[in-house]
PyMOL Python script that loads the backbone (N, CA, C, O; Angstrom):
from pymol import cmd

cmd.read_pdbstr("""\
ATOM      1  N   UNK A   1       0.829   5.295   4.566  1.00  0.00           N
ATOM      2  CA  UNK A   1       0.048   4.220   4.052  1.00  0.00           C
ATOM      3  C   UNK A   1      -1.277   4.719   3.470  1.00  0.00           C
ATOM      4  O   UNK A   1      -2.329   4.123   3.705  1.00  0.00           O
ATOM      5  N   UNK A   2      -1.220   5.797   2.724  1.00  0.00           N
ATOM      6  CA  UNK A   2      -2.448   6.337   2.126  1.00  0.00           C
ATOM      7  C   UNK A   2      -3.095   5.395   1.117  1.00  0.00           C
ATOM      8  O   UNK A   2      -4.314   5.410   0.946  1.00  0.00           O
ATOM      9  N   UNK A   3      -2.281   4.573   0.446  1.00  0.00           N
ATOM     10  CA  UNK A   3      -2.853   3.629  -0.526  1.00  0.00           C
ATOM     11  C   UNK A   3      -3.726   2.596   0.185  1.00  0.00           C
ATOM     12  O   UNK A   3      -4.792   2.229  -0.309  1.00  0.00           O
ATOM     13  N   UNK A   4      -3.269   2.136   1.339  1.00  0.00           N
ATOM     14  CA  UNK A   4      -4.046   1.183   2.123  1.00  0.00           C
ATOM     15  C   UNK A   4      -5.363   1.810   2.565  1.00  0.00           C
ATOM     16  O   UNK A   4      -6.419   1.183   2.477  1.00  0.00           O
ATOM     17  N   UNK A   5      -5.293   3.034   3.035  1.00  0.00           N
ATOM     18  CA  UNK A   5      -6.496   3.746   3.467  1.00  0.00           C
ATOM     19  C   UNK A   5      -7.493   3.881   2.321  1.00  0.00           C
ATOM     20  O   UNK A   5      -8.690   3.658   2.502  1.00  0.00           O
ATOM     21  N   UNK A   6      -7.007   4.241   1.165  1.00  0.00           N
ATOM     22  CA  UNK A   6      -7.868   4.394  -0.010  1.00  0.00           C
ATOM     23  C   UNK A   6      -8.535   3.064  -0.373  1.00  0.00           C
ATOM     24  O   UNK A   6      -9.736   3.024  -0.640  1.00  0.00           O
ATOM     25  N   UNK A   7      -7.772   1.998  -0.383  1.00  0.00           N
ATOM     26  CA  UNK A   7      -8.315   0.677  -0.713  1.00  0.00           C
ATOM     27  C   UNK A   7      -9.337   0.217   0.320  1.00  0.00           C
ATOM     28  O   UNK A   7     -10.385  -0.318  -0.040  1.00  0.00           O
ATOM     29  N   UNK A   8      -9.038   0.421   1.596  1.00  0.00           N
ATOM     30  CA  UNK A   8      -9.977   0.016   2.638  1.00  0.00           C
ATOM     31  C   UNK A   8     -11.281   0.803   2.555  1.00  0.00           C
ATOM     32  O   UNK A   8     -12.358   0.255   2.792  1.00  0.00           O
ATOM     33  N   UNK A   9     -11.185   2.072   2.221  1.00  0.00           N
ATOM     34  CA  UNK A   9     -12.402   2.868   2.045  1.00  0.00           C
ATOM     35  C   UNK A   9     -13.236   2.345   0.885  1.00  0.00           C
ATOM     36  O   UNK A   9     -14.459   2.252   0.984  1.00  0.00           O
ATOM     37  N   UNK A  10     -12.579   2.008  -0.203  1.00  0.00           N
ATOM     38  CA  UNK A  10     -13.309   1.467  -1.359  1.00  0.00           C
ATOM     39  C   UNK A  10     -13.975   0.145  -0.992  1.00  0.00           C
ATOM     40  O   UNK A  10     -15.114  -0.108  -1.385  1.00  0.00           O
ATOM     41  N   UNK A  11     -13.278  -0.689  -0.248  1.00  0.00           N
ATOM     42  CA  UNK A  11     -13.857  -1.961   0.182  1.00  0.00           C
ATOM     43  C   UNK A  11     -15.054  -1.750   1.095  1.00  0.00           C
ATOM     44  O   UNK A  11     -16.088  -2.397   0.925  1.00  0.00           O
ATOM     45  N   UNK A  12     -14.924  -0.862   2.050  1.00  0.00           N
ATOM     46  CA  UNK A  12     -16.037  -0.632   2.977  1.00  0.00           C
ATOM     47  C   UNK A  12     -17.243  -0.021   2.269  1.00  0.00           C
ATOM     48  O   UNK A  12     -18.385  -0.283   2.647  1.00  0.00           O
ATOM     49  N   UNK A  13     -16.995   0.785   1.253  1.00  0.00           N
ATOM     50  CA  UNK A  13     -18.104   1.373   0.493  1.00  0.00           C
ATOM     51  C   UNK A  13     -18.857   0.333  -0.329  1.00  0.00           C
ATOM     52  O   UNK A  13     -20.008   0.551  -0.707  1.00  0.00           O
ATOM     53  N   UNK A  14     -18.217  -0.783  -0.603  1.00  0.00           N
ATOM     54  CA  UNK A  14     -18.806  -1.791  -1.490  1.00  0.00           C
ATOM     55  C   UNK A  14     -19.018  -3.145  -0.833  1.00  0.00           C
ATOM     56  O   UNK A  14     -19.227  -4.143  -1.523  1.00  0.00           O
ATOM     57  N   UNK A  15     -18.966  -3.190   0.477  1.00  0.00           N
ATOM     58  CA  UNK A  15     -19.001  -4.476   1.170  1.00  0.00           C
ATOM     59  C   UNK A  15     -20.276  -5.276   0.902  1.00  0.00           C
ATOM     60  O   UNK A  15     -20.238  -6.506   0.907  1.00  0.00           O
ATOM     61  N   UNK A  16     -21.381  -4.611   0.670  1.00  0.00           N
ATOM     62  CA  UNK A  16     -22.643  -5.312   0.415  1.00  0.00           C
ATOM     63  C   UNK A  16     -22.941  -5.484  -1.068  1.00  0.00           C
ATOM     64  O   UNK A  16     -23.988  -6.011  -1.445  1.00  0.00           O
ATOM     65  N   UNK A  17     -22.034  -5.044  -1.882  1.00  0.00           N
ATOM     66  CA  UNK A  17     -22.216  -5.118  -3.328  1.00  0.00           C
ATOM     67  C   UNK A  17     -21.986  -6.544  -3.824  1.00  0.00           C
ATOM     68  O   UNK A  17     -21.197  -7.295  -3.252  1.00  0.00           O
ATOM     69  N   UNK A  18     -22.682  -6.899  -4.887  1.00  0.00           N
ATOM     70  CA  UNK A  18     -22.460  -8.209  -5.495  1.00  0.00           C
ATOM     71  C   UNK A  18     -21.100  -8.285  -6.177  1.00  0.00           C
ATOM     72  O   UNK A  18     -20.599  -9.375  -6.453  1.00  0.00           O
ATOM     73  N   UNK A  19     -20.511  -7.139  -6.446  1.00  0.00           N
ATOM     74  CA  UNK A  19     -19.195  -7.094  -7.082  1.00  0.00           C
ATOM     75  C   UNK A  19     -18.054  -7.031  -6.066  1.00  0.00           C
ATOM     76  O   UNK A  19     -16.892  -6.871  -6.440  1.00  0.00           O
ATOM     77  N   UNK A  20     -18.386  -7.157  -4.793  1.00  0.00           N
ATOM     78  CA  UNK A  20     -17.365  -7.053  -3.745  1.00  0.00           C
ATOM     79  C   UNK A  20     -16.195  -8.023  -3.949  1.00  0.00           C
ATOM     80  O   UNK A  20     -15.049  -7.596  -3.808  1.00  0.00           O
ATOM     81  N   UNK A  21     -16.414  -9.287  -4.269  1.00  0.00           N
ATOM     82  CA  UNK A  21     -15.253 -10.182  -4.460  1.00  0.00           C
ATOM     83  C   UNK A  21     -14.285  -9.684  -5.530  1.00  0.00           C
ATOM     84  O   UNK A  21     -13.070  -9.792  -5.360  1.00  0.00           O
ATOM     85  N   UNK A  22     -14.798  -9.150  -6.607  1.00  0.00           N
ATOM     86  CA  UNK A  22     -13.931  -8.621  -7.674  1.00  0.00           C
ATOM     87  C   UNK A  22     -13.201  -7.365  -7.197  1.00  0.00           C
ATOM     88  O   UNK A  22     -12.012  -7.196  -7.467  1.00  0.00           O
ATOM     89  N   UNK A  23     -13.905  -6.496  -6.495  1.00  0.00           N
ATOM     90  CA  UNK A  23     -13.282  -5.275  -5.962  1.00  0.00           C
ATOM     91  C   UNK A  23     -12.194  -5.646  -4.959  1.00  0.00           C
ATOM     92  O   UNK A  23     -11.118  -5.049  -4.958  1.00  0.00           O
ATOM     93  N   UNK A  24     -12.471  -6.621  -4.116  1.00  0.00           N
ATOM     94  CA  UNK A  24     -11.478  -7.086  -3.144  1.00  0.00           C
ATOM     95  C   UNK A  24     -10.227  -7.596  -3.857  1.00  0.00           C
ATOM     96  O   UNK A  24      -9.106  -7.258  -3.476  1.00  0.00           O
ATOM     97  N   UNK A  25     -10.422  -8.391  -4.869  1.00  0.00           N
ATOM     98  CA  UNK A  25      -9.291  -8.915  -5.639  1.00  0.00           C
ATOM     99  C   UNK A  25      -8.491  -7.787  -6.286  1.00  0.00           C
ATOM    100  O   UNK A  25      -7.260  -7.798  -6.260  1.00  0.00           O
ATOM    101  N   UNK A  26      -9.188  -6.822  -6.861  1.00  0.00           N
ATOM    102  CA  UNK A  26      -8.528  -5.686  -7.501  1.00  0.00           C
ATOM    103  C   UNK A  26      -7.727  -4.857  -6.497  1.00  0.00           C
ATOM    104  O   UNK A  26      -6.568  -4.517  -6.740  1.00  0.00           O
ATOM    105  N   UNK A  27      -8.350  -4.541  -5.384  1.00  0.00           N
ATOM    106  CA  UNK A  27      -7.683  -3.705  -4.380  1.00  0.00           C
ATOM    107  C   UNK A  27      -6.500  -4.445  -3.743  1.00  0.00           C
ATOM    108  O   UNK A  27      -5.440  -3.858  -3.523  1.00  0.00           O
ATOM    109  N   UNK A  28      -6.685  -5.704  -3.458  1.00  0.00           N
ATOM    110  CA  UNK A  28      -5.614  -6.484  -2.830  1.00  0.00           C
ATOM    111  C   UNK A  28      -4.390  -6.553  -3.734  1.00  0.00           C
ATOM    112  O   UNK A  28      -3.256  -6.478  -3.261  1.00  0.00           O
ATOM    113  N   UNK A  29      -4.620  -6.693  -5.019  1.00  0.00           N
ATOM    114  CA  UNK A  29      -3.490  -6.800  -5.953  1.00  0.00           C
ATOM    115  C   UNK A  29      -2.705  -5.493  -6.070  1.00  0.00           C
ATOM    116  O   UNK A  29      -1.547  -5.505  -6.490  1.00  0.00           O
ATOM    117  N   UNK A  30      -3.313  -4.384  -5.710  1.00  0.00           N
ATOM    118  CA  UNK A  30      -2.644  -3.078  -5.789  1.00  0.00           C
ATOM    119  C   UNK A  30      -1.756  -2.794  -4.578  1.00  0.00           C
ATOM    120  O   UNK A  30      -0.835  -1.982  -4.659  1.00  0.00           O
ATOM    121  N   UNK A  31      -2.030  -3.459  -3.465  1.00  0.00           N
ATOM    122  CA  UNK A  31      -1.347  -3.125  -2.221  1.00  0.00           C
ATOM    123  C   UNK A  31       0.072  -3.664  -2.178  1.00  0.00           C
ATOM    124  O   UNK A  31       0.358  -4.764  -2.651  1.00  0.00           O
ATOM    125  N   UNK A  32       0.957  -2.855  -1.594  1.00  0.00           N
ATOM    126  CA  UNK A  32       2.343  -3.265  -1.388  1.00  0.00           C
ATOM    127  C   UNK A  32       2.420  -4.123  -0.136  1.00  0.00           C
ATOM    128  O   UNK A  32       1.669  -3.917   0.817  1.00  0.00           O
ATOM    129  N   UNK A  33       3.319  -5.073  -0.145  1.00  0.00           N
ATOM    130  CA  UNK A  33       3.562  -5.888   1.038  1.00  0.00           C
ATOM    131  C   UNK A  33       4.509  -5.105   1.940  1.00  0.00           C
ATOM    132  O   UNK A  33       5.703  -4.996   1.663  1.00  0.00           O
ATOM    133  N   UNK A  34       3.957  -4.561   3.025  1.00  0.00           N
ATOM    134  CA  UNK A  34       4.746  -3.731   3.928  1.00  0.00           C
ATOM    135  C   UNK A  34       4.313  -4.018   5.362  1.00  0.00           C
ATOM    136  O   UNK A  34       3.121  -4.113   5.657  1.00  0.00           O
ATOM    137  N   UNK A  35       5.293  -4.156   6.242  1.00  0.00           N
ATOM    138  CA  UNK A  35       4.971  -4.459   7.635  1.00  0.00           C
ATOM    139  C   UNK A  35       4.434  -3.220   8.342  1.00  0.00           C
ATOM    140  O   UNK A  35       4.742  -2.089   7.965  1.00  0.00           O
ATOM    141  N   UNK A  36       3.630  -3.450   9.368  1.00  0.00           N
ATOM    142  CA  UNK A  36       3.052  -2.340  10.122  1.00  0.00           C
ATOM    143  C   UNK A  36       4.131  -1.518  10.818  1.00  0.00           C
ATOM    144  O   UNK A  36       4.016  -0.295  10.902  1.00  0.00           O
ATOM    145  N   UNK A  37       5.168  -2.167  11.315  1.00  0.00           N
ATOM    146  CA  UNK A  37       6.192  -1.398  12.015  1.00  0.00           C
ATOM    147  C   UNK A  37       6.900  -0.439  11.071  1.00  0.00           C
ATOM    148  O   UNK A  37       7.282   0.657  11.482  1.00  0.00           O
ATOM    149  N   UNK A  38       7.079  -0.822   9.830  1.00  0.00           N
ATOM    150  CA  UNK A  38       7.687   0.097   8.871  1.00  0.00           C
ATOM    151  C   UNK A  38       6.672   1.128   8.393  1.00  0.00           C
ATOM    152  O   UNK A  38       6.980   2.318   8.319  1.00  0.00           O
ATOM    153  N   UNK A  39       5.478   0.680   8.074  1.00  0.00           N
ATOM    154  CA  UNK A  39       4.457   1.565   7.515  1.00  0.00           C
ATOM    155  C   UNK A  39       3.946   2.607   8.481  1.00  0.00           C
ATOM    156  O   UNK A  39       3.538   3.691   8.065  1.00  0.00           O
ATOM    157  N   UNK A  40       3.961   2.299   9.759  1.00  0.00           N
ATOM    158  CA  UNK A  40       3.400   3.224  10.752  1.00  0.00           C
ATOM    159  C   UNK A  40       4.467   3.706  11.725  1.00  0.00           C
ATOM    160  O   UNK A  40       4.728   4.905  11.822  1.00  0.00           O
ATOM    161  N   UNK A  41       5.075   2.786  12.435  1.00  0.00           N
ATOM    162  CA  UNK A  41       5.946   3.157  13.545  1.00  0.00           C
ATOM    163  C   UNK A  41       7.213   3.885  13.114  1.00  0.00           C
ATOM    164  O   UNK A  41       7.623   4.835  13.780  1.00  0.00           O
ATOM    165  N   UNK A  42       7.835   3.473  12.037  1.00  0.00           N
ATOM    166  CA  UNK A  42       9.080   4.126  11.640  1.00  0.00           C
ATOM    167  C   UNK A  42       8.849   5.542  11.107  1.00  0.00           C
ATOM    168  O   UNK A  42       9.791   6.328  11.005  1.00  0.00           O
ATOM    169  N   UNK A  43       7.622   5.861  10.773  1.00  0.00           N
ATOM    170  CA  UNK A  43       7.301   7.203  10.279  1.00  0.00           C
ATOM    171  C   UNK A  43       6.872   8.136  11.419  1.00  0.00           C
ATOM    172  O   UNK A  43       6.780   9.351  11.238  1.00  0.00           O
ATOM    173  N   UNK A  44       6.617   7.560  12.574  1.00  0.00           N
ATOM    174  CA  UNK A  44       6.115   8.330  13.702  1.00  0.00           C
ATOM    175  C   UNK A  44       7.214   9.189  14.324  1.00  0.00           C
ATOM    176  O   UNK A  44       8.346   8.741  14.507  1.00  0.00           O
ATOM    177  N   UNK A  45       6.860  10.417  14.641  1.00  0.00           N
ATOM    178  CA  UNK A  45       7.807  11.309  15.310  1.00  0.00           C
ATOM    179  C   UNK A  45       7.671  11.218  16.826  1.00  0.00           C
ATOM    180  O   UNK A  45       8.561  11.647  17.559  1.00  0.00           O
ATOM    181  N   UNK A  46       6.563  10.663  17.291  1.00  0.00           N
ATOM    182  CA  UNK A  46       6.312  10.556  18.729  1.00  0.00           C
ATOM    183  C   UNK A  46       6.034   9.098  19.071  1.00  0.00           C
ATOM    184  O   UNK A  46       4.880   8.675  19.139  1.00  0.00           O
ATOM    185  N   UNK A  47       7.090   8.346  19.282  1.00  0.00           N
ATOM    186  CA  UNK A  47       6.954   6.934  19.606  1.00  0.00           C
ATOM    187  C   UNK A  47       7.548   6.667  20.975  1.00  0.00           C
ATOM    188  O   UNK A  47       8.535   7.286  21.373  1.00  0.00           O
ATOM    189  N   UNK A  48       6.947   5.757  21.674  1.00  0.00           N
ATOM    190  CA  UNK A  48       7.446   5.329  22.972  1.00  0.00           C
ATOM    191  C   UNK A  48       7.632   3.823  22.909  1.00  0.00           C
ATOM    192  O   UNK A  48       6.705   3.093  22.558  1.00  0.00           O
ATOM    193  N   UNK A  49       8.810   3.365  23.244  1.00  0.00           N
ATOM    194  CA  UNK A  49       9.114   1.941  23.216  1.00  0.00           C
ATOM    195  C   UNK A  49       9.388   1.476  24.629  1.00  0.00           C
ATOM    196  O   UNK A  49      10.036   2.168  25.414  1.00  0.00           O
ATOM    197  N   UNK A  50       8.897   0.322  24.934  1.00  0.00           N
ATOM    198  CA  UNK A  50       9.070  -0.249  26.267  1.00  0.00           C
ATOM    199  C   UNK A  50       9.640  -1.646  26.112  1.00  0.00           C
ATOM    200  O   UNK A  50       9.029  -2.497  25.465  1.00  0.00           O
ATOM    201  N   UNK A  51      10.781  -1.887  26.686  1.00  0.00           N
ATOM    202  CA  UNK A  51      11.404  -3.203  26.596  1.00  0.00           C
ATOM    203  C   UNK A  51      11.063  -3.989  27.846  1.00  0.00           C
ATOM    204  O   UNK A  51      11.276  -3.519  28.964  1.00  0.00           O
ATOM    205  N   UNK A  52      10.547  -5.159  27.658  1.00  0.00           N
ATOM    206  CA  UNK A  52      10.138  -6.013  28.760  1.00  0.00           C
ATOM    207  C   UNK A  52      10.904  -7.319  28.673  1.00  0.00           C
ATOM    208  O   UNK A  52      11.010  -7.913  27.600  1.00  0.00           O
ATOM    209  N   UNK A  53      11.434  -7.765  29.795  1.00  0.00           N
ATOM    210  CA  UNK A  53      12.127  -9.039  29.847  1.00  0.00           C
ATOM    211  C   UNK A  53      11.131 -10.150  30.194  1.00  0.00           C
ATOM    212  O   UNK A  53      10.300 -10.007  31.091  1.00  0.00           O
ATOM    213  N   UNK A  54      11.240 -11.239  29.471  1.00  0.00           N
ATOM    214  CA  UNK A  54      10.382 -12.395  29.735  1.00  0.00           C
ATOM    215  C   UNK A  54      11.274 -13.587  30.060  1.00  0.00           C
ATOM    216  O   UNK A  54      12.332 -13.768  29.458  1.00  0.00           O
ATOM    217  N   UNK A  55      10.855 -14.361  30.977  1.00  0.00           N
ATOM    218  CA  UNK A  55      11.565 -15.581  31.275  1.00  0.00           C
ATOM    219  C   UNK A  55      10.557 -16.628  31.715  1.00  0.00           C
ATOM    220  O   UNK A  55       9.453 -16.315  32.162  1.00  0.00           O
ATOM    221  N   UNK A  56      10.962 -17.850  31.577  1.00  0.00           N
ATOM    222  CA  UNK A  56      10.106 -18.957  32.003  1.00  0.00           C
ATOM    223  C   UNK A  56      10.827 -19.737  33.070  1.00  0.00           C
ATOM    224  O   UNK A  56      12.032 -19.971  32.979  1.00  0.00           O
ATOM    225  N   UNK A  57      10.100 -20.131  34.066  1.00  0.00           N
ATOM    226  CA  UNK A  57      10.695 -20.910  35.159  1.00  0.00           C
ATOM    227  C   UNK A  57      10.481 -22.381  34.959  1.00  0.00           C
ATOM    228  O   UNK A  57      10.915 -23.186  35.782  1.00  0.00           O
TER     229      UNK A  57
END
""", "prot")
cmd.dss("prot")
cmd.show_as("cartoon", "prot")
cmd.util.cbc("prot")
cmd.orient("prot")
Protein backbone atom coordinates (compact mmCIF):
# COMPACT_ATOMS: atom_id res chain seq x y z
CA UNK A 1 0.00 0.00 0.00
CA UNK A 2 2.77 2.45 -0.87
CA UNK A 3 0.33 4.69 -2.77
CA UNK A 4 -1.73 5.15 0.39
CA UNK A 5 1.40 5.98 2.37
CA UNK A 6 2.47 8.55 -0.21
CA UNK A 7 -0.96 10.21 -0.23
CA UNK A 8 -1.18 10.30 3.56
CA UNK A 9 2.25 11.90 3.76
CA UNK A 10 1.22 14.57 1.27
CA UNK A 11 -1.94 15.23 3.27
CA UNK A 12 -0.10 15.50 6.57
CA UNK A 13 2.45 17.86 5.02
CA UNK A 14 -0.36 20.17 3.91
CA UNK A 15 -2.92 19.84 6.67
CA UNK A 16 -2.68 23.51 7.67
CA UNK A 17 -2.55 24.78 4.12
CA UNK A 18 -5.41 26.76 2.63
CA UNK A 19 -5.24 24.39 -0.33
CA UNK A 20 -5.77 21.31 1.86
CA UNK A 21 -9.36 20.64 0.65
CA UNK A 22 -8.18 20.54 -2.97
CA UNK A 23 -5.18 18.35 -2.10
CA UNK A 24 -7.47 16.02 -0.16
CA UNK A 25 -9.80 15.74 -3.13
CA UNK A 26 -6.89 15.08 -5.49
CA UNK A 27 -5.28 12.45 -3.29
CA UNK A 28 -8.56 10.70 -2.49
CA UNK A 29 -9.41 10.37 -6.17
CA UNK A 30 -6.08 8.61 -6.81
CA UNK A 31 -6.55 5.91 -4.18
CA UNK A 32 -7.74 2.42 -5.02
CA UNK A 33 -10.64 0.97 -3.09
CA UNK A 34 -8.95 -1.90 -1.26
CA UNK A 35 -9.77 -3.57 2.04
CA UNK A 36 -7.24 -3.59 4.86
CA UNK A 37 -7.26 -7.37 5.08
CA UNK A 38 -6.19 -7.63 1.45
CA UNK A 39 -3.85 -4.64 1.48
CA UNK A 40 -2.01 -5.61 4.64
CA UNK A 41 -2.84 -9.02 6.04
CA UNK A 42 -2.76 -11.10 2.87
CA UNK A 43 0.71 -9.77 2.08
CA UNK A 44 2.07 -10.58 5.53
CA UNK A 45 4.42 -13.52 5.90
CA UNK A 46 4.07 -13.58 9.69
CA UNK A 47 0.40 -13.58 10.60
CA UNK A 48 -1.34 -15.10 13.57
CA UNK A 49 -5.06 -15.75 13.45
CA UNK A 50 -7.20 -16.52 16.44
CA UNK A 51 -10.70 -17.89 16.05
CA UNK A 52 -13.08 -17.05 18.85
CA UNK A 53 -16.56 -18.46 19.30
CA UNK A 54 -19.28 -16.04 20.33
CA UNK A 55 -22.70 -16.92 21.55
CA UNK A 56 -25.54 -15.12 23.21
CA UNK A 57 -27.63 -16.53 26.00
